[in-house]
C-alpha positions as CSV (number, residue, x, y, z in Angstrom):
1,M,-248.7,-13.7,-63.6
2,H,-247.3,-10.8,-64.7
3,A,-248.1,-8.4,-67.7
4,R,-245.2,-9.8,-70.2
5,D,-246.9,-13.2,-69.7
6,L,-249.7,-12.2,-71.3
7,A,-248.6,-10.4,-73.8
8,L,-248.3,-11.5,-77.5
9,P,-246.3,-10.1,-80.2
10,F,-248.3,-7.7,-82.5
11,P,-247.4,-5.9,-85.7
12,A,-247.3,-2.3,-85.6
13,V,-246.7,0.7,-87.9
14,G,-244.9,4.5,-87.6
15,L,-247.4,7.6,-88.3
16,D,-245.5,8.0,-91.7
17,S,-245.9,4.6,-92.7
18,D,-247.6,3.8,-95.9
19,A,-251.8,3.9,-95.0
20,L,-252.3,1.3,-98.0
21,E,-249.5,-0.9,-96.9
22,A,-251.1,-0.8,-93.3
23,A,-254.1,-1.6,-94.5
24,Q,-253.1,-4.9,-96.5
25,L,-251.0,-6.2,-93.5
26,M,-254.5,-5.8,-91.3
27,A,-256.5,-7.6,-94.2
28,E,-253.7,-10.3,-94.8
29,R,-253.6,-10.8,-90.9
30,K,-257.1,-10.7,-90.5
31,L,-256.5,-7.8,-87.6
32,P,-259.0,-5.4,-85.8
33,G,-255.9,-3.0,-86.0
34,I,-252.7,-2.1,-85.4
35,V,-250.6,-0.6,-83.3
36,V,-249.2,2.9,-84.5
37,C,-245.7,3.8,-83.3
38,H,-243.5,7.1,-82.8
39,G,-240.4,7.6,-84.5
40,D,-238.8,6.1,-81.5
41,G,-240.8,2.8,-81.2
42,S,-243.1,4.2,-78.5
43,P,-246.6,3.4,-79.0
44,H,-248.9,6.4,-79.9
45,T,-252.2,5.3,-80.4
46,I,-254.3,2.1,-82.3
47,L,-255.9,2.3,-85.8
48,P,-258.9,0.3,-85.7
49,G,-259.7,-1.2,-88.7
50,S,-263.2,0.5,-88.8
51,Q,-261.5,4.4,-89.1
52,V,-259.8,2.9,-92.3
53,L,-262.9,2.0,-93.9
54,R,-264.5,5.3,-92.8
55,F,-261.9,6.8,-94.5
56,V,-262.1,4.9,-97.9
57,I,-266.1,4.2,-97.9
58,P,-268.1,7.4,-99.3
59,R,-269.9,8.8,-96.7
60,Y,-273.3,8.4,-98.4
61,V,-272.3,4.9,-98.4
62,Q,-271.9,5.0,-94.4
63,D,-275.4,6.8,-94.1
64,D,-277.1,4.2,-96.5
65,E,-275.6,0.4,-95.4
66,A,-278.2,-0.5,-98.0
67,L,-276.0,0.8,-100.5
68,A,-273.1,-1.2,-99.6
69,R,-274.5,-4.3,-101.4
70,V,-274.2,-2.6,-104.8
71,I,-270.5,-2.1,-104.3
72,D,-268.5,-4.7,-106.4
73,E,-264.9,-6.0,-105.9
74,Q,-263.9,-3.3,-108.6
75,T,-265.2,-0.5,-106.9
76,A,-263.9,-1.7,-103.5
77,D,-260.8,-1.9,-104.8
78,E,-260.7,1.4,-106.3
79,M,-262.0,3.2,-102.8
80,F,-258.7,1.5,-100.7
81,A,-256.6,2.6,-103.8
82,G,-257.6,5.9,-102.5
83,L,-254.9,5.0,-99.8
84,A,-252.0,5.4,-102.1
85,G,-249.7,8.2,-101.2
86,K,-251.2,8.3,-97.8
87,K,-249.8,7.9,-94.4
88,V,-250.9,6.2,-91.5
89,R,-251.3,9.7,-89.9
90,D,-253.8,11.0,-92.4
91,L,-256.3,8.3,-91.4
92,L,-256.0,8.7,-87.4
93,P,-259.0,10.5,-85.8
94,K,-258.2,14.5,-85.2
95,E,-259.0,13.7,-81.3
96,E,-256.1,12.0,-79.6
97,Y,-256.5,10.4,-76.1
98,E,-254.5,9.0,-73.7
99,L,-252.9,5.1,-74.9
100,P,-252.9,2.6,-72.0
101,V,-249.8,0.9,-71.7
102,A,-248.8,-1.5,-69.1
103,K,-245.2,-2.4,-68.1
104,G,-243.9,-5.9,-68.3
105,E,-244.0,-6.7,-64.7
106,D,-247.2,-5.4,-63.5
107,T,-249.6,-7.8,-62.3
108,V,-252.8,-9.3,-63.8
109,M,-255.2,-6.7,-61.7
110,E,-252.9,-3.8,-62.5
111,V,-253.1,-4.5,-65.9
């Protein structure tokens, strides 16, 4: 068995894609994250849903989870509206790491 036998199609966005559209794609498809690609289509990194939440949820709510219970749907929608005009690259963590990539012919043990 090879990596290509295990691979499944997964949506990807570009670094300069609209951040709100990327977040909506993750929500609609119930994805834990999304692949972010360079302009040439090669993978750059993964944008986890948790990183999107860190960007839109105010710090004081992140620090005190009890406050999350008082945020109604309208307020949550307003927080996500803060993604308007932002690019996916704006949501990515500042520190970069090497993205592990497998070749199609790699065996299960190599993956």
